[in-house]
Structures are given as structure tokens and as C-alpha cells.
C-alpha positions in Angstrom: 48.1 130.3 82.9 47.4 133.5 84.9 47.7 136.8 83.1 49.4 139.9 84.5 49.7 143.4 83.3 52.6 145.8 83.6 53.5 149.2 82.4 57.0 149.7 80.9 58.8 152.7 79.6 58.7 153.3 75.8 62.4 152.5 75.4 61.9 149.1 77.1 58.9 148.4 74.9 61.1 149.1 71.8 63.8 146.8 73.2 61.2 144.1 73.8 60.0 144.4 70.2 63.6 144.3 69.0 64.4 141.2 71.0 61.2 139.4 70.0 62.1 140.1 66.3 65.7 138.9 66.9 64.5 135.7 68.4 61.6 135.2 66.0 59.2 134.9 68.9 56.1 136.9 70.1 56.5 139.5 72.9 54.6 137.4 75.4 57.1 134.5 75.0 60.1 136.9 75.3 58.6 138.4 78.5 58.1 134.9 80.0 61.7 134.0 79.2 63.0 137.3 80.6 61.0 137.0 83.7 62.2 133.4 84.3 65.8 134.4 83.8 65.5 137.5 85.9 63.8 135.6 88.8 66.5 133.0 88.7 69.2 135.7 88.8 67.5 137.3 91.7 67.3 134.0 93.7 71.0 133.3 93.0 72.0 136.9 94.0 70.1 136.6 97.3 71.6 133.1 98.0 75.1 134.4 97.3 74.5 137.4 99.6 73.1 135.4 102.5 75.7 132.7 102.2 78.5 135.2 102.0 77.3 136.9 105.2 77.1 133.6 107.0 73.3 133.7 107.4 72.7 130.4 105.5 74.4 127.1 105.0 75.4 125.5 101.7 72.2 123.5 101.6 70.0 126.5 102.4 71.7 128.6 99.8 71.1 126.0 97.2 67.4 125.9 98.2 67.1 129.7 98.0 68.8 129.7 94.5 66.5 126.8 93.5 69.5 124.7 92.3 71.1 121.4 93.2 74.0 121.3 95.6 76.3 120.6 92.7 75.0 123.6 90.9 75.4 125.7 94.1 79.0 124.6 94.5 79.7 125.8 90.9 77.9 129.2 91.6 79.9 129.6 94.8 83.1 128.9 92.9 82.2 131.4 90.2 81.6 134.1 92.9 84.8 133.1 94.8 82.9 132.4 97.9 84.6 130.9 100.8 82.9 128.7 103.3 81.1 130.4 106.2 80.2 127.1 107.8 80.9 125.7 111.2 81.6 122.0 111.7 78.0 121.6 112.9 76.7 123.2 109.7 78.8 120.9 107.6 77.5 117.9 109.5 73.9 119.0 109.1 74.4 119.6 105.4 76.0 116.1 105.0 73.0 114.6 106.8 70.6 116.5 104.5 72.5 115.3 101.4 72.2 111.7 102.6 68.5 112.1 103.0 68.2 113.1 99.3 
């Protein structure tokens, strides 16, 4: 597993220690979990933004968010997204779903 180093403000270091104590885990484990959750949240945010602007299809948004199509539909519902797709996009997404 590669190792990375980062400098964080004192208050975030204290928060990290508090959360590690709360979870009964070491700080490295908490950092890995926080990074994974944060990266997932960023991917979902970007997918939502691109889908909302009409730049990507449902299938592409799911890939950006790194979730299944079913999970993407739930995310889209939670964000009150309306479809931005043309009939051609829907046909392409249906073809892609059949290939899976």
C-alpha cells in the first residue's frame, strides 16, 4: 500500500484524534475511511453537476459516480434531478444496460 504525507491544521489534527478515539481505531484507519468517503462524495457531486447541466447521460453519470445504474437513479431522485436526455441518449443507455 503506498504511503502519502499531508500537513493538516492543528484543529483538524485534534478532530482526527477525537474521531479515532470515538471509533476505537488508529488515525491511519480513520484517514483512509475519511478519504474514501470524501472521494466518493466528490465523484457523486461531479456526476450530479454534469448530469444536471446535460453534459452526461444517466450511464455516464453512474460511471463518474462509480455506482450502479440503480444506485444512480436513487442518487438522482435524492437530488431531485430531472432527465436531461434526448431520445437518442435513452436508446444508447438502454443498449449499454443490455450489454451489462
